[in-house]
C-alpha positions in Angstrom: 103.2 231.0 58.1 104.3 234.4 56.7 101.3 236.6 57.8 98.2 236.5 59.9 95.6 239.3 60.0 92.4 239.4 62.1 89.4 241.2 60.4 86.2 241.2 62.5 85.4 237.5 62.9 87.5 236.4 59.9 91.2 235.6 60.0 93.5 235.9 56.9 96.4 233.5 56.9 99.3 233.4 54.4 101.7 230.4 54.1 104.7 229.4 51.9 104.3 225.8 51.1 105.6 223.6 48.2 103.2 222.9 45.3 103.0 219.3 46.2 101.6 220.3 49.6 98.5 221.9 48.1 97.2 218.4 47.1 94.6 217.6 49.7 94.7 221.0 51.4 91.4 222.2 50.1 89.4 219.4 51.6 91.2 219.8 55.0 90.5 223.5 55.1 86.8 223.1 54.2 86.4 220.4 56.9 88.2 222.4 59.5 86.2 225.6 58.8 82.9 223.7 58.1 82.8 225.0 54.6 83.4 228.7 55.5 87.1 228.8 54.4 88.4 230.0 51.1 91.7 229.0 49.6 93.9 230.8 47.0 97.3 229.7 45.9 99.8 230.8 43.3 103.3 229.9 42.3 105.9 232.0 44.1 109.3 230.5 43.3 111.3 227.4 42.7 113.1 226.1 45.8 115.1 223.2 47.2 113.4 220.0 48.4 112.1 220.5 51.9 111.3 216.9 52.9 108.4 214.5 52.9 104.8 215.7 53.3 102.8 213.5 55.7 99.9 211.5 54.5 96.7 210.5 56.3 97.0 208.9 59.7 94.1 206.6 59.4 93.9 203.2 57.7 91.3 201.7 55.4 88.4 199.3 55.8 88.7 196.8 53.0 86.0 194.4 51.8 86.9 190.7 52.2 84.6 189.2 49.6 82.5 190.0 46.5 79.0 190.5 47.9 76.3 193.1 48.4 76.7 195.2 51.5 74.1 194.7 54.3 72.8 197.3 56.7 73.3 195.0 59.7 77.1 194.7 58.9 77.4 198.4 58.1 75.8 199.3 61.4 78.6 197.5 63.3 81.3 198.9 61.0 80.3 202.6 61.3 81.5 202.5 64.9 85.0 201.9 63.6 85.2 204.8 61.2 83.5 206.6 58.2 81.8 204.5 55.5 82.1 205.0 51.8 79.3 202.5 50.8 75.6 202.3 51.7 73.4 199.2 52.1 72.7 197.2 49.0 75.8 198.3 47.1 77.9 195.6 45.3 81.4 195.4 46.9 84.3 193.2 45.8 87.4 191.8 47.5 90.0 194.6 47.9 87.5 197.5 47.6 87.9 200.2 50.2 84.5 200.5 51.9 85.5 203.0 54.6 88.1 204.9 56.6 89.4 203.1 59.7 89.6 205.4 62.7 93.0 203.9 63.7 96.1 203.5 61.7 96.5 200.3 59.8 94.1 198.6 57.4 91.2 196.4 58.5 89.7 193.7 56.4 85.9 193.6 57.0 82.8 191.6 56.0 80.2 194.0 54.6 77.8 191.2 53.9 77.4 189.8 57.4 73.7 189.1 58.0 71.9 189.0 61.3 71.4 185.5 62.6 67.8 184.5 62.5 66.6 182.4 65.4 63.2 181.6 66.8 64.1 183.1 70.2 63.1 186.6 71.1 65.6 189.0 72.5 65.1 192.3 74.3 67.0 194.1 71.6 65.3 192.3 68.7 64.5 194.3 65.6 66.1 197.5 66.8 66.1 200.2 64.1 69.4 200.5 62.3 70.4 204.1 61.7 73.2 204.5 59.3 75.0 207.8 58.7 75.1 208.7 55.0 78.2 207.3 53.2 81.0 209.6 52.1 81.0 210.3 48.4 84.1 211.5 46.7 84.6 213.7 43.7 87.5 212.7 41.4 89.8 215.3 43.0 88.9 214.3 46.5 89.5 210.7 45.8 92.9 211.4 44.3 93.8 213.5 47.4 92.7 210.7 49.7 94.5 207.7 48.4 97.9 206.4 49.6 100.6 204.7 47.6 99.1 201.2 47.7 95.6 202.4 46.7 94.0 203.2 43.3 91.0 205.2 42.2 88.5 203.3 40.0 86.4 205.6 37.7 83.4 204.2 35.9 80.4 206.0 34.3 78.3 205.2 37.4 80.7 205.7 40.3 84.1 206.6 41.7 85.5 203.9 43.9 88.7 203.3 45.9 90.5 200.0 45.9 93.8 198.5 47.0 96.4 198.0 44.3 96.5 194.3 45.2 93.0 193.0 45.7 93.7 189.7 47.4 94.5 189.9 51.2 97.2 187.2 50.9 98.9 189.1 48.1 98.9 192.3 50.2 100.5 190.5 53.2 103.1 188.9 50.9 103.9 192.3 49.4 104.2 193.9 52.9 106.8 191.3 53.9 108.8 191.7 50.7 
């Protein structure tokens, strides 16, 4: 940080960061300031390499099969992190369906249906309330992905997926 000035309830901050550090910064600033922050950047000078820039700390929730997502399964998964899909959306094996709150990837079943029995339970037919799924613009998706992930762009949607779709292939690649 090179400068910090307080003006009424606003704070003006100036930083010197490498150009590669700007990728993903806009989203973080908007989230931290709840949409109130503004960002301006310009090229100052060439400089020596300053080291790695950290990526995201959280893992991904990855679909385990090619099926439509079900509200019952998504209700259980939203406790583990943010979801990128809503109920009734077609998901495929290797597709990233959410952000895991902890580090490391989690393979999940988004099509797990509620078991139907003839017994009544006290919690039967409770209303499922899902938070709206996170939707990415192309820029936000490119900022979000890690080295082993890809952005898939179609005319209908922007989806995230693992580079290797099969879970066994991903494990084999991690060991190699």
